[in-house]
PATI-556357 format. One record per residue (C-alpha): residue number from 1; residue in one letter; chain; y, x, z negated. Coordinates in Angstrom, 2 decimals. Example, Ala and Ser with C-alpha at 12.3 -4.5 7.8 and 13.67 -1.06 7.14 Angstrom:
# PATI-556357
+-----+------+-----+---------+---------+---------+
: seq : type : mol :       v :       u :       w :
+-----+------+-----+---------+---------+---------+
:   1 :    A :   A :   -4.50 :   12.30 :   -7.80 :
:   2 :    S :   A :   -1.06 :   13.67 :   -7.14 :
+-----+------+-----+---------+---------+---------+
***
This chain:
# PATI-556357
+-----+------+-----+---------+---------+---------+
: seq : type : mol :       v :       u :       w :
+-----+------+-----+---------+---------+---------+
:   1 :    M :   A :   -3.19 :   28.67 :  -63.60 :
:   2 :    I :   A :   -1.22 :   27.41 :  -66.58 :
:   3 :    I :   A :   -3.35 :   25.51 :  -69.05 :
:   4 :    P :   A :   -1.44 :   23.22 :  -71.39 :
:   5 :    G :   A :   -2.43 :   23.03 :  -75.02 :
:   6 :    Y :   A :   -5.60 :   23.33 :  -77.00 :
:   7 :    S :   A :   -7.46 :   20.37 :  -75.53 :
:   8 :    L :   A :   -8.67 :   22.14 :  -72.43 :
:   9 :    S :   A :   -9.72 :   19.97 :  -69.55 :
:  10 :    R :   A :  -13.07 :   20.45 :  -67.89 :
:  11 :    N :   A :  -11.19 :   20.93 :  -64.65 :
:  12 :    A :   A :   -9.41 :   24.03 :  -65.90 :
:  13 :    L :   A :  -12.62 :   25.75 :  -66.97 :
:  14 :    T :   A :  -14.41 :   24.54 :  -63.84 :
:  15 :    T :   A :  -11.64 :   26.06 :  -61.73 :
:  16 :    I :   A :  -11.95 :   29.37 :  -63.56 :
:  17 :    A :   A :  -15.75 :   29.35 :  -63.29 :
:  18 :    C :   A :  -15.69 :   28.37 :  -59.60 :
:  19 :    G :   A :  -13.14 :   31.04 :  -58.80 :
:  20 :    S :   A :  -15.28 :   33.62 :  -60.50 :
:  21 :    E :   A :  -18.77 :   32.55 :  -59.42 :
:  22 :    E :   A :  -18.66 :   30.41 :  -56.28 :
:  23 :    R :   A :  -15.63 :   31.86 :  -54.52 :
:  24 :    G :   A :  -16.44 :   35.43 :  -55.38 :
:  25 :    V :   A :  -13.10 :   36.14 :  -57.04 :
:  26 :    P :   A :  -13.63 :   39.06 :  -59.43 :
:  27 :    P :   A :  -12.86 :   37.93 :  -63.01 :
:  28 :    E :   A :  -10.25 :   40.67 :  -63.44 :
:  29 :    F :   A :   -8.19 :   38.94 :  -60.71 :
:  30 :    I :   A :   -8.08 :   35.62 :  -62.56 :
:  31 :    L :   A :   -5.13 :   34.94 :  -64.85 :
:  32 :    A :   A :   -5.13 :   31.98 :  -67.24 :
:  33 :    I :   A :   -1.90 :   31.33 :  -69.12 :
:  34 :    T :   A :   -1.57 :   28.95 :  -72.03 :
:  35 :    F :   A :    1.08 :   28.21 :  -74.61 :
:  36 :    T :   A :   -0.75 :   28.94 :  -77.89 :
:  37 :    N :   A :   -2.93 :   31.71 :  -79.26 :
:  38 :    K :   A :   -5.41 :   29.08 :  -80.41 :
:  39 :    A :   A :   -5.83 :   27.74 :  -76.87 :
:  40 :    A :   A :   -6.14 :   31.28 :  -75.43 :
:  41 :    G :   A :   -8.90 :   32.01 :  -77.95 :
:  42 :    E :   A :  -10.71 :   28.81 :  -77.04 :
:  43 :    I :   A :  -10.54 :   29.64 :  -73.33 :
:  44 :    R :   A :  -11.97 :   33.11 :  -74.03 :
:  45 :    R :   A :  -14.78 :   31.60 :  -76.09 :
:  46 :    R :   A :  -15.68 :   29.07 :  -73.41 :
:  47 :    C :   A :  -15.42 :   31.56 :  -70.53 :
:  48 :    A :   A :  -17.82 :   33.91 :  -72.32 :
:  49 :    S :   A :  -20.59 :   31.41 :  -71.56 :
:  50 :    F :   A :  -20.43 :   32.05 :  -67.80 :
:  51 :    L :   A :  -19.15 :   35.63 :  -67.56 :
:  52 :    K :   A :  -21.55 :   38.54 :  -67.18 :
:  53 :    N :   A :  -21.54 :   41.41 :  -69.68 :
:  54 :    G :   A :  -18.45 :   43.54 :  -69.28 :
:  55 :    E :   A :  -16.59 :   40.94 :  -67.20 :
:  56 :    E :   A :  -13.27 :   39.77 :  -68.54 :
:  57 :    I :   A :  -10.66 :   37.26 :  -67.43 :
:  58 :    N :   A :   -7.01 :   37.92 :  -68.24 :
:  59 :    I :   A :   -6.19 :   35.12 :  -70.67 :
:  60 :    S :   A :   -2.79 :   35.15 :  -72.30 :
:  61 :    T :   A :   -0.05 :   33.07 :  -73.82 :
:  62 :    L :   A :    3.16 :   32.83 :  -71.84 :
:  63 :    N :   A :    5.01 :   34.85 :  -74.50 :
:  64 :    A :   A :    2.37 :   37.59 :  -74.65 :
:  65 :    M :   A :    2.38 :   37.92 :  -70.88 :
:  66 :    G :   A :    6.18 :   38.17 :  -70.79 :
:  67 :    Y :   A :    6.16 :   40.74 :  -73.58 :
:  68 :    G :   A :    3.54 :   42.78 :  -71.70 :
:  69 :    I :   A :    5.65 :   42.72 :  -68.54 :
:  70 :    L :   A :    8.70 :   43.90 :  -70.47 :
:  71 :    R :   A :    6.77 :   46.67 :  -72.24 :
:  72 :    E :   A :    5.44 :   47.92 :  -68.89 :
:  73 :    N :   A :    9.00 :   48.00 :  -67.53 :
:  74 :    E :   A :   10.92 :   49.49 :  -70.45 :
:  75 :    Q :   A :   12.04 :   52.41 :  -68.32 :
:  76 :    T :   A :   13.51 :   50.07 :  -65.69 :
:  77 :    L :   A :   15.25 :   48.06 :  -68.42 :
:  78 :    G :   A :   16.58 :   51.22 :  -69.99 :
:  79 :    K :   A :   15.47 :   50.38 :  -73.52 :
:  80 :    A :   A :   12.43 :   50.03 :  -75.70 :
:  81 :    I :   A :   11.40 :   46.43 :  -76.31 :
:  82 :    K :   A :   10.91 :   45.24 :  -79.86 :
:  83 :    L :   A :   10.23 :   41.54 :  -80.14 :
:  84 :    L :   A :   11.54 :   39.75 :  -83.23 :
:  85 :    S :   A :    8.90 :   37.41 :  -84.63 :
:  86 :    Q :   A :    9.82 :   34.04 :  -86.11 :
:  87 :    P :   A :    8.83 :   35.12 :  -89.65 :
:  88 :    D :   A :   10.97 :   38.27 :  -89.34 :
:  89 :    S :   A :   13.86 :   36.18 :  -88.04 :
:  90 :    L :   A :   13.58 :   33.86 :  -91.06 :
:  91 :    V :   A :   13.56 :   36.84 :  -93.45 :
:  92 :    L :   A :   16.75 :   38.20 :  -91.85 :
:  93 :    I :   A :   18.40 :   34.76 :  -91.95 :
:  94 :    E :   A :   17.51 :   34.37 :  -95.62 :
:  95 :    A :   A :   18.91 :   37.83 :  -96.47 :
:  96 :    L :   A :   22.16 :   37.12 :  -94.61 :
:  97 :    L :   A :   22.52 :   33.70 :  -96.26 :
:  98 :    D :   A :   22.03 :   35.34 :  -99.68 :
:  99 :    E :   A :   24.90 :   37.75 :  -98.90 :
: 100 :    L :   A :   27.39 :   34.96 :  -98.15 :
: 101 :    A :   A :   30.10 :   34.31 : -100.70 :
: 102 :    Q :   A :   29.97 :   30.58 :  -99.90 :
: 103 :    P :   A :   27.30 :   28.35 :  -98.30 :
: 104 :    L :   A :   27.59 :   27.72 :  -94.56 :
: 105 :    R :   A :   29.51 :   24.54 :  -93.87 :
: 106 :    G :   A :   27.48 :   21.72 :  -92.32 :
: 107 :    F :   A :   24.06 :   22.80 :  -93.62 :
: 108 :    S :   A :   21.96 :   21.28 :  -96.40 :
: 109 :    Y :   A :   20.77 :   23.80 :  -98.97 :
: 110 :    A :   A :   18.53 :   21.20 : -100.72 :
: 111 :    I :   A :   15.32 :   22.35 :  -98.99 :
: 112 :    K :   A :   14.97 :   26.01 :  -98.07 :
: 113 :    N :   A :   11.58 :   26.28 :  -96.34 :
: 114 :    G :   A :    9.64 :   24.20 :  -93.83 :
: 115 :    Q :   A :   10.55 :   22.86 :  -90.38 :
: 116 :    R :   A :   13.41 :   20.77 :  -91.78 :
: 117 :    G :   A :   14.50 :   23.32 :  -94.34 :
: 118 :    L :   A :   17.62 :   25.43 :  -94.30 :
: 119 :    L :   A :   16.06 :   28.57 :  -92.79 :
: 120 :    C :   A :   14.47 :   26.86 :  -89.78 :
: 121 :    T :   A :   17.55 :   24.70 :  -89.24 :
: 122 :    V :   A :   19.79 :   27.77 :  -89.15 :
: 123 :    Q :   A :   17.29 :   29.49 :  -86.84 :
: 124 :    R :   A :   17.38 :   26.56 :  -84.39 :
: 125 :    K :   A :   21.17 :   26.50 :  -84.49 :
: 126 :    L :   A :   21.28 :   30.25 :  -83.79 :
: 127 :    V :   A :   19.17 :   29.70 :  -80.66 :
: 128 :    E :   A :   21.55 :   26.96 :  -79.50 :
: 129 :    Y :   A :   24.60 :   29.07 :  -80.34 :
: 130 :    R :   A :   23.33 :   32.07 :  -78.39 :
: 131 :    K :   A :   22.99 :   30.03 :  -75.18 :
: 132 :    N :   A :   26.70 :   29.19 :  -75.12 :
: 133 :    P :   A :   28.79 :   29.73 :  -78.26 :
: 134 :    R :   A :   31.82 :   27.77 :  -77.03 :
: 135 :    I :   A :   29.83 :   24.67 :  -76.07 :
: 136 :    F :   A :   27.79 :   24.93 :  -79.27 :
: 137 :    M :   A :   30.89 :   24.97 :  -81.46 :
: 138 :    E :   A :   32.45 :   22.07 :  -79.55 :
: 139 :    S :   A :   29.34 :   19.90 :  -79.85 :
: 140 :    N :   A :   28.49 :   20.88 :  -83.46 :
: 141 :    R :   A :   31.79 :   20.19 :  -85.17 :
: 142 :    E :   A :   30.03 :   19.80 :  -88.54 :
: 143 :    V :   A :   29.49 :   23.57 :  -88.65 :
: 144 :    G :   A :   32.50 :   25.72 :  -89.26 :
: 145 :    E :   A :   33.80 :   29.01 :  -87.97 :
: 146 :    D :   A :   31.81 :   30.59 :  -90.77 :
: 147 :    F :   A :   28.67 :   29.83 :  -88.74 :
: 148 :    A :   A :   30.11 :   31.61 :  -85.69 :
: 149 :    K :   A :   30.75 :   34.69 :  -87.85 :
: 150 :    F :   A :   27.26 :   34.39 :  -89.36 :
: 151 :    A :   A :   25.71 :   34.13 :  -85.87 :
: 152 :    D :   A :   27.67 :   37.09 :  -84.54 :
: 153 :    N :   A :   26.57 :   39.14 :  -87.56 :
: 154 :    Y :   A :   22.91 :   38.08 :  -87.07 :
: 155 :    F :   A :   22.89 :   38.92 :  -83.35 :
: 156 :    G :   A :   24.78 :   42.16 :  -83.98 :
: 157 :    I :   A :   22.10 :   43.29 :  -86.44 :
: 158 :    L :   A :   19.35 :   42.42 :  -83.93 :
: 159 :    E :   A :   21.09 :   44.33 :  -81.16 :
: 160 :    Q :   A :   21.78 :   47.34 :  -83.35 :
: 161 :    A :   A :   18.09 :   47.49 :  -84.38 :
: 162 :    G :   A :   16.99 :   47.07 :  -80.76 :
: 163 :    Y :   A :   15.28 :   43.70 :  -81.24 :
: 164 :    I :   A :   15.12 :   40.85 :  -78.77 :
: 165 :    D :   A :   14.11 :   37.29 :  -79.56 :
: 166 :    Y :   A :   11.87 :   34.98 :  -77.53 :
: 167 :    N :   A :   14.76 :   33.50 :  -75.56 :
: 168 :    Q :   A :   16.00 :   36.95 :  -74.54 :
: 169 :    Q :   A :   12.43 :   37.85 :  -73.61 :
: 170 :    I :   A :   12.35 :   35.03 :  -71.08 :
: 171 :    S :   A :   15.75 :   35.88 :  -69.59 :
: 172 :    L :   A :   14.85 :   39.59 :  -69.34 :
: 173 :    C :   A :   11.60 :   38.73 :  -67.54 :
: 174 :    L :   A :   13.56 :   36.73 :  -64.99 :
: 175 :    K :   A :   15.87 :   39.66 :  -64.13 :
+-----+------+-----+---------+---------+---------+
***
């Protein structure tokens, strides 16, 4: 069952409770997936009201579940999995921007932090670039070739350090 967002519906919890109590499904065989840690915590809190001592339902975010699957299958993948967090990504982006001789073309340096700031904007553009560099460059003519070099440097550092980002996590899980 995938439960969207923090505002949990009564139906979702009723389904979990019915599966556990009325249908005799052992709680350890129930998996609830949500999109945020906050929602997962709320589900745990609410489920505690009808679970017996020692019983536990597997409640996870989509990302945490994917990361767990990858960690369990590192041998099959042939490499250790280290997931790059968003804050770590922003730190790396900031360090690489500081090393540039000139600002990246097509980006505003007026605001550095926040969702609309330089760091998050570059981070979003890197995600788009990684999907298909050629199409990205064709549809984002305001950024120059300097961004392509910046992106290649960023992804090269990640690969060399053995990190994957959230988008790679999803594609690796699908393999």
